[in-house]
C-alpha positions in Angstrom: -118.2 124.9 -127.7 -117.7 122.5 -124.8 -116.6 119.0 -125.8 -118.0 116.4 -123.4 -116.5 113.0 -122.9 -119.9 111.3 -123.1 -120.4 113.0 -126.5 -117.0 111.6 -127.7 -117.9 108.1 -126.3 -121.3 108.2 -128.0 -119.7 109.2 -131.3 -117.1 106.4 -131.1 -119.8 103.8 -130.3 -121.9 105.1 -133.3 -118.9 104.9 -135.6 -118.1 101.4 -134.3 -121.7 100.3 -135.1 -121.6 101.8 -138.5 -118.2 100.1 -139.3 -119.6 96.8 -138.1 -122.7 97.2 -140.3 -120.5 98.0 -143.3 -118.3 95.0 -142.7 -121.4 92.8 -142.5 -122.7 94.2 -145.7 -119.4 93.6 -147.5 -119.3 90.1 -146.1 -122.8 89.4 -147.3 -122.0 90.6 -150.8 -118.8 88.6 -151.0 -120.6 85.5 -149.9 -123.4 85.9 -152.4 -121.1 86.7 -155.3 -118.3 84.3 -154.3 -116.9 82.6 -157.4 -114.8 79.6 -156.5 -112.4 80.3 -159.4 -111.8 83.8 -158.0 -111.2 82.3 -154.5 -108.6 80.0 -156.0 -106.8 82.9 -157.6 -106.9 84.7 -154.3 -105.4 81.8 -152.4 -102.7 81.5 -155.1 -101.9 85.1 -154.8 -101.7 84.9 -151.0 -99.4 81.9 -151.3 -97.1 83.7 -153.8 -96.9 86.8 -151.6 -96.1 84.8 -148.4 -93.5 82.7 -150.2 -91.6 85.9 -151.0 -91.4 87.1 -147.4 -88.1 85.1 -146.7 -86.5 86.7 -149.7 -87.4 90.2 -148.5 -85.9 89.4 -145.1 -82.8 88.0 -146.7 -82.3 91.0 -148.9 -82.8 93.3 -145.9 -80.3 91.3 -143.9 -77.7 91.5 -146.7 -78.2 95.2 -147.1 -77.6 95.7 -143.4 -74.5 93.5 -143.6 -73.1 95.6 -146.5 -73.9 98.8 -144.6 -72.1 97.5 -141.5 -69.1 96.5 -143.6 -68.9 100.0 -145.1 -69.1 101.6 -141.7 -66.3 99.4 -140.3 -64.2 100.1 -143.4 -64.7 103.8 -142.9 -63.8 103.6 -139.2 -60.6 101.6 -140.0 -59.6 104.2 -142.6 -60.2 107.0 -140.1 -58.2 105.2 -137.5 -55.3 104.6 -139.9 -55.3 108.2 -141.1 
């Protein structure tokens, strides 16, 4: 079976159209069902998650600092030995 570039391009375009239609359908359903109370909860959840990002970065930085300290200590012990 020979795979032609035009077939691949046509398949990608068809998939893109299908995804676009599905996204529009989902948006239409969300807009028609949109409950303001649920939207508030969603915004509260987004705010809570984004407020935790600095904590995650700080924990990651602390973990890297501890790992670096351990590696330096190991190198000093190897040099001393």
